Structure formats: structure tokens, C-alpha cells
N, C-alpha and C positions, 0 to 999 in steps of 0.2 A: 395742459395748463389752461385754465379758464379765467378770463378777466371780464368784468361787467362795468360798463359805464352807465350811470343812471341819470336820465334827464327828466326833471319834473316840471310840470306846467300847471300852475294854480289858476284855474279859470275864474275864480272869484276876484283875482287881482286884475283880470282883464277888464278894460273899460268897455270893450265892445265884444260880445260873444261871436260876432261874425268875423272877428280877426283871428279866431282859432286856427284856421288853415294856414295862415302866415307863420304862426309860431310853430306849427307842426312841420312846415317846410324848413324852418331854421334848424329845428332839432334834428331832422333827418340829414340835413346838410352837415351838421356838426358830427353826427355819428359816422357818416360816410368819410368825412375828413380824417377822423381818427383811424378808421379802417385803412384808408389810403396810406397813412403814415406808417402803420404797422404791417402793411402788406408783406407776404401774402397770408391774410387771415380770413376766417370764414364768419359771415354775419349770422346772428341769431334773430329770430322774429321779434318784433316789438309787440307789447301788450299793455293793457291798462291795468295798473296796480289798483286804482280805484277810479271812480268817475271823474275825479279831478286831476289824475296823474297819468302820464304816459311814460313807460320804461322801455328803453332800448338796450339790448345786450349784444356784445360782440365777443365770440370765443376765439382765443389764440390757437389756430390750427394751421401749422406749416404745410405747404404743398410741396416742399422740397423732399427728395427721396432720402432714405437712410443711407449712411455711409456703407460702402462695401466692406465686408468682413475680410480682415487681412491675415488672420493667424489660425485658420482652421487646422485642426490636428486630428488624425485618425490613428487609433491604437487597437490591436486585437486584444480581446479579453483572454488572458492566458489560462483561466480556470474553467471556462465554459465554451463548448464547441459552437461555432457558427455565430459568434458575436464580435462586433467592432464598436468601440466607443469613440465618440467625437467630442471635442471641446473647442471653444472659441471665446473671444472677448466680445461682450455685448457692445454694439456700435451706437453712435448717436442716431436718434430717430429721425433727424433731418440733417442734411449734408453740412458737416462742419459745425453743427450746433448753432447755426445762425439763421434767423434772428433769435430763436428760442433755444437756450442751452438745455442739455440733459433731458432730452425727450426719449422716453423708453419706447422701443418698437412694439408693435401690436402682436406680431407673430413672426415665426421663422418657417421657411420651407426648405427641406433638404432633399436632394435627389441622390440616388445611388445607382450605379450601373457597373456591369462587368466590362465596359469599354470606356475609353477616355475621350476627352475633348480633342486630344491630339489625333485620335483615330479618325476624327471628322474634320481634319485639316484646320483645327483651332476654332471651329464654328461653335461658340458657346450657346448660341440660340438654338441651333439644331440639336445639340447635345441635350440641352434642358428640355426642349419640347418632346424629345424621344425617350425621356427617362421618367415620365410621370408615373409609370407602374411601380417604380421603386422609390416613391416620394413619401415623406413624412412631414406633416404640418404640426407645428408646435404653437399652441395658443391656449388661452384660458377656455374652460376651467381645467383641462388636463395638464397644461403647462403654462407657467407664468413667466414671461420674459423679465429679465432683471434690468436694473438701471445701467446706463452706459458705463463701461469700464469693468463690469462684473464678469465673473467666469460663468459661462454657460456650458451645458453638456447634454448629450443624448446618446443612447445606445441602440444600434440596430441589432435585432435578434433574428433568428431563423434563417440566417444566410447560409449559403452552401459552404461547408467546411473545406478549407484549402483553396477556395476561389479568391481571386483578386478583385477588389471593388474600388471604384473611383467615386469621389463625392464632390458635390457642389452645393452651395448654400446661398439663399437670399433672405432678406427680411422685408417686412412691410410696416410702414409708419401708421400711426393712429388715423391719419387722413387717407389711408388705403393707397399709399403711393409705394411702389416696390423699389427695392434697391437693385443695383447691379449685382451680378454674380460675384462670388468671392474673388479676390485678386489672384489667388493661386490658380484657380481654374481658368482665369483669363490670361494667364502667362504661359506661353508654350513650355511644356516639359515640367511644369510645377504643380499640376493638379494633385490634390491630396488623394492618397490611395492606401490600402492596407489589405493584407491577406486574412480572411476570416479564420478564426481559431479552428484548428483541426486537432482534436484530442483522439489519438489512435488507441483503441483498446487492443492490447497485445494478446497474442495467443497464449494459452496455458503452457507452462513449461513441460518439456517432454517427460512423460512418466514411463514406467516399465523399463527403465534403463538397465542394461546388463552388459557385462564384459565377459568375453569368452577367450581363453588362451588357446592359440592354435600353433601347430608345428613346433611343439616343445618350447613354447615361449618365444618363438621368433616372429610370430604374428599375433595380432589381437583383432577380435571382431567386436564392435560395439553395436548394440541393437536397442530399439526403443519402440514404444507404442505410438503409432501415428497420431499427431495432434489434430483434433477435429473441431474444437471450440475455443473461443477466446476466454478471457478471465471473467467475463460477464455471463458465460454460458451460451453465448450465441454462436452459430456455426461460423467457421472461419476457413479460408483457403490458405494453404501453406505453399509458399513459392520455393523455399529452400530450408535446409537445416545447416547450421554452422557447427562444425566439430572443432573445438579448441583443444590444443595439446599444451601441456605444462611439464616442466622439469620437476617442479616441486608444488605441492598443494599450497595455494595462497599466493603464488608468484604470478607474474605476467605471462600470458600465453606466448609460446615460442613459435607456434604455427596455427593457422586456422584454415580448415578445408570446408568448402561448400559442396553439399550434395543436393540433388533435386528434392522437391517437396513430396514426391511420390516414394522416396526411399524410406526404409525403416531399419537399415543397417549400414555399417561402414567397416571395411577391413583395411588394415595397413600393416606393412612390415615394420617391426621394431628392432630387429637384430638382437633381441634379447635384452634391450634396454627397457627399464621400467619407466613408463610415462604415465601421466595422469590426464584425464579427459573430462570435458564438460560439453553438453549439447544445448543448442538453442534453436527454437523454431522461428522462422521469419514469415509473417503473413504477406499476402499479396499487396496489402496496403503499405508495407514497409515496416510495420510495427514488429518489434523483436520481443520474444518471450524472456522470462527469467531463465537462469541457468538450471540445468539438471543437476542431480548429485554428481560428485566426482566418481569416475571409474578409473581403474589402473590396468596396466598391461602385464602385471606379474603373473606367475603361474597360478596364484590363488585367485586371480581375476576379481579383485575386491571392489565393492561399492562402498562409498563413504557418505555418511550424514554428518554435517559439520555444524557446530554451534556458531551462531551469527557473531558472537562477541569474542570468540577464542578459537582459532583454527586448530589448536592442539587438543581441544575437547571435541571428540567425535565418536561415532559408532562405526566400526569396521566390519563389513559383512562379506565374507568370502562368497564365491560363486554359488554354492549350494544354498546359503542363507538368502542371497539376493534373489535366487529363483523363487523363493517362497513369497516374495513381495509382488510377484507377477500375478495377474488376474487368473491365469489358468491353474495356479498351484496353491491357492489359499482358500479357506472356507468362505471368505467374503465374495469371491469371484470378481474382485476389483483390483486394479493396480494400487499398491499401497506404498507409502513412504514413511520415513521416520523424521521427526524434528526434535531438536534439542533446545531447551529453554533454560536460561540461567535463572536461578532463584536466590538472589542476593539476600532476601529477607531471612533466609534460613542460616546465613553465614554468621553465626554468633557463637561465642564461647569456643568450644573445641572444633566446631564445624568450619573448615577452611574453604571448601568449595561445595556447591550444591547445584545440580542440574537435573532437569526432568526430561526423560526421553519418552516420547509418545508416538504411537502409530496412527496414521490417518489415511483416508482415501486420497489418492493423488489428484483426483478431479475436483472433489468438493471440500477437501480438508476436514471432513467429518471424522472425529476421533473414533478409533476402534478400541473399545474397552476390553481388558483381559487378554490382550494380544501377547503371544510368546512364540519364539521360533521353535521349530521341531527339535533342534539339537543345540547342545551347549557349545556353539562354535562362533558366536559373535564376540567381538571385543569392544568393551566400553573404555575409552581413553578419557581421563579427566586431567586437564592441564593444571599443574600446580604452580607454574611460573616461579615467582620469588616468595610464595607464601611459606615455603619450607626453607628454613635457614639453619644450618648446623650451628652449634654453639661457638665454633671457631669463627663464624661470620662468613658472609657470602653465600650466594645461592648454590644449591646442589648442582654439581657438574658431573656428567658421566664420561667426559672425554671422548675417546674413540671406542669405548667398550660396547656400545650398542645396547640392545635390550638385555638386561641382566636381572637376576633374582633380586627382589626388593628386601632381602633380609637386612641390608644395611640401614633401611629406614623402618624396619618393623616396630621399633620402639618409639617412632616419631609419628608416622601417619599410617592410615589404612583406609580401605574403601568400604563404605557401608551402603546397603540397599534396603529400601523400604518394602517389606513383603506384604503390606496391607494392614499390618497390626503393629509391627515394630521394625526398627532399623537393625539389620543383622550384618555382621562383618562378612565380607567376601574374601575367601582365601586365595592364596597364590598370586598376589599382585606382582606385576613387573614394571620396572621403570624403563622408559624409552628415551631415545636420544633427544626428542623434541620436548623434554621436560614434561611428560605426562605420566600418569600411573595407570596401568592397563589391567583389566580383569576379563577373563573369558566367562561369558554367561549366556543364557538363552532368554531371560526375561528383560523387559524394559521397565521403566518406572523412574523413581527418584534414586539417584546415586550421589553419594557425598564423599569427600575426602575429610577425614577427621584426624585430629591429633590425639593419639591414644597411647596407652602402654599395654602391650599384649602380655598375657600371662605366660609362664614358662612351661605349662603342661596342657594336655588336652582337656577341653571342657565344652559343654553345650553353651551356645550363645543364649543371651537373655530372651525369653519368650518361646524357646524350643521345648517340646514340639509344638507346632502350630499348624492347624487348629487341633485341639485335643479330641474333638468329635468330628468325624467325617461321614459323608453320605456318598458312597461310591457311584450310585446311579443318579445323583442329584446334579443340578446345574451349578451349584457352588459347593465349596468345601469337599471336593472329591478326593483330595490327597492330603496327607499329613507330611510336614517337612521338619527335619532336624538340621539346624545350622550349628556349626561347631568351630571353635578355634583349635588349630592343630599346629602350634609353632614349631614342633620338632619334625613335622612332615611324616609322622608314622602312618602306616596303612590303617584305614578305618573300615570297619564292617558292621553291619547291623543284622539283628535277627528278630522275627516276630513269632510269638507263641500265643496260643489260646489259654484260657484260664485253667485248663487241665494240664498244661505244660507241653501240649503237642506242638511240634514245629510247624509253622504256617508257611513262612518264606524267608529268604535272605535278602538283605539290603546292601547296595553298593552305590557309589557315585556313578551315575550313568547319564544317558541323554535326557532323562526326566528331571535331573537335578538342576535347579536354576542357577547354582553357583558351584564351583569346584569343591567347596567346603560344606556340602549339604547332602543329606540322604532323603529319599522320598518313598512313601508307600501309598499305593493307590487302592488299598482295601481288597486286594486280590491275593489268592494263594499262589503257590509255586507253579500251578497249572494254568493260571490266568483266570480262574473262577472267582467271582465276588464272594467274600466270606460272609457267614451269617452275622446278624446284629449281635453285639455284645462287647465285653471288655477284653482287650488284648494287651499282652505284655511286650515291651520292646527291650532290647539289649544292644547298646552301642558300645563298641569296644575297640581299643588299640592294644598293642602288646603291653602297654603300661597301665592303661586305665579301662574301667568298665562302668557304664552308666545305665541304669534301668529305670523303667517307669511304665505307665499305662496310657493307652488311648482307647477311644470308644468308636465303634462302628454302628451307625444308625441307618437302617435301610427303609 
């Protein structure tokens, strides 16, 4: 705040020029009197506005210190590691706002340290003087203090994550008079402190998990690939692995066992009871990884990939299939995993459920295109919940019958798989106790539950055979597939002939078949030799039906 009192003296009105010093003395006395009344103020120099006028100015500048800050608050930033934010209310720039109210301070000085005033027996001066290395000065142009009563704030960055910091603050008036330290620092036990945010990067979840049944099902061995990196890809040290045991998938664990971080397997007695397990890695920082896939202690030693939104939708992989996901046993040379994604955008008209199953690297999550298991021995379970309701009302209930043939629902729902060109029906579905419909397959991809009416006799599915032109030695289209509906369950066989009518080979549902209701030909004869390029005849037959057509081999 500046105020100016102007004293003018017209020399022309003076009778005698030699009286000027007297009037100057009067004017100076007048200015000093004003200053004395308004003390403590700071005088400004006098100067001549023109040859006949003298001007004296006095600036209002209190020499009282600013008020001490009383409400300093420190809070760790929950989203960024190593940060603590401070807030406080802007004080009066002179004590009590007297004699000049609402003076804004010129700057703030904040000190931070990992030791407190109390550790120095309450000596605030010693604490302040010894913490200059952790000081921040807030002043224009980088920071503009606000008027008294306004909220102020500042964030310390680059602090040691997890460390405890103590804070003190002072302000300085426009007259360069410093305030006392904040009242909390000056009160024993009340100094403001906070722990710098520490965001722990967890280890990657254990990959390469496998269950092995031992002693005729009385024991189970769980194994995994040791975790070496965190989720950012940086090296990590593991202090322990947690083995969680469950009575049912999706329930609360009934027991948790810790094994050393150097371990890569765990064996326990089950007494023949089927339990379910998940594994977590714990870093030396205390950060805990995501869960592994479920494993079980059954004789089949299954591994489970579970949909995040429905635990009844899953892929069940017996021991031999789970082995294929390990780095030593697949062409990728990497631990692999399966994930299941709900695709509600596809659930229109007769499509009741739609899920996509994909294979990916366990470490980078990079998708593996064209992945298929060597054998037709994995089970895809699609939960139908209450989407299937018989005409009598109420959801389908299986009571205590367990897994039963799905013929009772054959006229209501079926499972379809996208083969790259069309959706084809997957044969021999089963209903399970947990209200899911299950099919045994070897391929992953998009699977759907559809409301359909199945014909009463054998027929090829729409789009079969697919593709009609195959290249046995090529990277793509190396096989031709026939998908069929077989509601009566009759035996199905196929034959391939050349254009002269010579028999080339026979076809049957086997390990190459992606579904139980499909036949596959790889362009080879009965001796395993690739056939010459040309047109070939096929015949697919049951005891009641025969379907014929042609496919082309292009080499």
C-alpha cells in the first residue's frame, strides 16, 4: 500500500526569497509528523515537481513481521511416487493486520527434512538452520503469494519413496521482515509430516504353471517358472511365493502356504480330495503379483483360464494340454497363457453369449495368432446362467445329475465356433452343474451360445468344406475342414478320391479335428505323401446319408 502526501510551496507568493529555507523546514516537519503518526512507515525521498514546487512522499510499509502460519497440512500424492503436497492459509503480511490490514506476504520459505524438531529437543532455530538443503522459496515470478485468507499450496517432488518427511514454513513481508516458524513446528509433537508416496511395481504373475497328480491322486505337485521381472519389465527379486488353496473356484481361499523365493514347485498331500490352487509372487519390496491361473489336484491335473466377468466361462486344460503352454513344449519357445474376453456387442438376435479365447505370451501379453492345441482335449465352458429359460419358466436346473448329454437342450441352444470364415456348430455339447455348456475342442477363437433349431438328420454345416482350395506345403490353407450336424449321433466317415476314381485316403474324426463334429484332410494320401495338384472328390457318409463334392489341391 502506498500513500503520498504532497506539499506545494509557491515561491512567487513569498515576499522574500530568502525565507525559502524556513518554509522547507516547516514542510519537512509536517511530513515527519505524519510519518510519526503512522509509524512504523518508511519515508520516500523528496523531489521538486517543478522549480516552484516541492513534493514529499511517504510509503506505508509496516516493519511488523507476518503472522505465523497455523494450518500447514501435508498429504502424499497417491498417484505419483515421491511426492508430498502442502497446503496452508495465506497469513497477514504484518502481525494482526495492524496498522495496515490485508498486506500480502512477499514470499514463502519451506524446509523439509527426514528428522523432526522434536529430535532436536524442540529447537526450531537449529532445525531450520540445518534443513536449508531441503528448502523451497516461493516468490514471483515463479510463484505469486495470495491475499490473506486465501488457500496456498506447493508440491515437493523427487522425494525418497516411502520416507517420512517433516515440514516447516515461514513467510516474509514486503518490508523483508520474516515471520516466526509455523505454529505446528513450534509446538512439541505437532510438527507436520507425511510419508512420500511409494508406488510399488508388482512382479509379473507366475507363468508356466502346471499341476501334476502324484501317488494315484493322493498328492499334487504344483510348479511354475520363476518370476524374474516386474510388470514394467525391470528385474525384480522375489522373497516368497504364496500358494492359495480353494475348495471351489471363485471362493475364498481355505489355506495359504508360503515357500521361498528360490522355489519353483510345491507338493502337498490331498488325500484324494480335489482342491484348486493359485500362485502369487511377492517381491522383496513387498509388492504382490497378480494371481496365476487356477490349477487343480484331480487325476486330470487341470489348468483353468477363467473369464473375468463370469467364473463359469472358462477353458479347462488337462495336464497334457497345459504342458503345451510351457516354453519347452511349444513352437514359440515361450510360456503361454490363455485369456477369455466377453464380446457383448455380438449378443444380438439368436446369439446369447459370445466370448473370444486368445493365446498370448505370459511375459509380454503379445498375442499368438493361429494357435491350436495338438489334440482335441481342451474343454471350452460357456456359462449360460439365466439366458436359457424353458417355456415352463425358471432357469435350467440339473439337480444332482452332474454332467449330462445336452440332448434336452438340443432344440434350444448350441455352441458355435468361428473358423475364420463362418460360424460352425460344435457337436456333442455337455451341460455341467455350474450352468455352463461345454464342448471338447483343440482350437481357440470366438465361441458363442446360440438359440437354434437343429435338423433331425445328418447334414454339412454352412460353409463346409472350408476352404475349397488348399496348399499342403503353404503357410495358410494347408487343410480342408468339413463341419457337420449329426443329431442322431450316427458314425461318420469320409473318403477322398482323385478324378480317375482312385482311392486316396480315408477321413475320420481325429486329433486334427478342431471339434468333435468335423473331418479334416491335409492334402496327403494314405501313406502321408502330399498329393499332386488337381481336383479331388470327397464323400462324407453315415449309415443313412451320403454327401459328395470336390476340393482343389494347389501346390
